[in-house]
N, C-alpha and C positions, 0 to 999 in steps of 0.2 A: 307451631303457635304462639302471639304475644298473647299474656290479659286481659287487653283492651281487645284480640279479634274473638278471643275466647268468649270475651263477657259478653260483647255483638255480638253472639250466634248464641245464647243461652241466651237473655233474651227474647231469641225469635223462636223459642222453644227448642233447641240441640242438647238432649239430655248429657251427652257425654261429652257437652264442651263446660257440663257447667259446672260435672265430676273435676277437670282438670282444674276448675276457678277453683272446685272445692281443692285438692291436692295443693294446688299452688298458695296457694294464702291461711291453711291447717298448722301451720305449727305456729304463724303466729297469732292468729283466734284464742289458741291454744291458750298461750304464752300471757296472754289479755285476758282468762275466761279465768285465769290462776289467779295469778294478781289483784284480780275482784273478787272471785267468791273462795279463795285459799283451800277448797280441797276438792279432791280426784270424780265423787259421787255427783256435786253439784258443777264442777265443770262438762261434764261431761252431760250434761245434761243442759247445762246451755247455747252448748255444742249444737245438742243435737238439736234443737226446737230453735236458734238461729240459723240452720242449715236448711230445713224446713220450711222454716216463712222465708229463704232468701231461695227456696224453690217456687214456693207458689208466684212469690211475688217481684219474679227475676223481669218478668215481662213492664214491668214500673219504674226499671233502672231507665233516666233519662238519659242519664253519659256515661256512657261503658267501660271509662277511663278514670272511673269513679268506685269500681266498683265494689274493692276494698276494702275504702272509705266506708264508704254505702253497709258494706258486711259487718262491718267492725260496731258502728253505731247501730245496726240493732243484736250483735251480740253486746254492747255494754249494754241494752238498754233490758236483755233477758238474764244478764248478771246480778241488775240491781232491784229486779220485780226478783230474781229467787232469794239477794238476801235481805230485802221487803219483811218477804214470806215469812222467814225464818229470825226476822230481826235479831240479826247481826250483831252483840257487841266489843268482844273481844277481836283480834284479828290473830291465826291462826299459824302461823310457820310451817313450813313443810320444805322433809328432807329435797328433796327436786329442787328444789328456786339455788338450793345452798352452793351447788355441786353445777350447775347451769350455766354459771358465767362469770367463774373464780379467775380470778387472776395471781399466777403464781408470784406475783412480788408486792401483794397485800395479801392479808393475813383476816381482810372485812370479808365477810361474811355481806354483797350486796345486797339482795333479796329482805336481806337482818335488818337491816337500815330503812331499808327500804316500806317496807311491814313499819317500823316508826312511823312511819309521814298522814295527815290527816288521809283518810281514801279518797279524797277529793285530787290531793298532793299523788297520791299515791298512783294513780292512772296518767294524772298528766305526765309525772316521772317514765313512764313506762311504754308510752303510747312515744313519748320523744327522745328519750334515751337508749330502749332495747328493743322495740321496734322503729326507732327510726325520721318517724312520719315528723315531719314540717310543722312550725305553730301555725297556718295554715291551714293542713290535712287533719290537725287537732281541732282546733276550730272549728270547724264543719262537720264532723266525728263528733262533740260534743256540743254543737247547738250554739252553743258562744265566744263572743268576738275573739279578731283574734290578740288584744290588749289584755282581758281575763286570761287567753292560755297562757301570755308574757309577766303578766304578776304570779299568778298560781306557781309554774317556774320560778319564777325570781324567788316567791316565798320557799317554795319545796330548797332551790340549791341554801339558800339562809338554814331552813332545819334538818338538814344535810350535815349540810358544815359545822352544826353546831353539836349534831351527834356523834360523827367523825371527829371533828376533833377536838370536839368537848367543852365545856362546862365546871369545872369541877372536877367530877369520878367523870375516866372517858371510858365507856363502855365500850367501843373498837378501837383496837391498837395496830398504828401504818406499822411498819418496820422495816 
C-alpha cells in the first residue's frame, strides 16, 4: 500500500495503517526536527509529541495525499514550542549531521554551513534541499505564501554562497 491509501485507512481508524505511515515518514521527521531543535532529547520529545497529536487528530485530516505535509506542520510547531520554552539563542552543531550528507568531492560540512543561516532560512533549506519538498508544499507546511518561500530560498542561497565562497576569510574551502 502507498502513503495515500494508508493515510485514508488511518483517518478511518486503522491503527496499523497509522504505524506504517509513521514508519514511512520517520526519517524525514527526524531530519527536520534535528535541524530545528539541535539535540537528541528535544528531537525525541518533538517527535513523540508530534506522533501523539497526529494519532489523536488523524481523523481530522482532510486530504490523505497531504499526510506528510500535515504531520511536518505539526512537527515544526512542536519544535518551535520547545525552542520557545528553552529560549535558545545559540545554535549547537552536532556530529550526526556532519557525517550524514557528506560528498566525497567536497570538504564542506553541509550542515555546519546551514547552521550559520538564520533559523527561518535553515528550515526552508532543510525542507527544500534535504527533504526535496516543493515550494508549494513548503508554503503549505509553513503557512506562508509561495513568494515568501521563494524569497527566503533566494536569501538562503545568497547567504550560503557568501559562507562557502566567502567575503574575506573563507571558513569553508572547496577542493
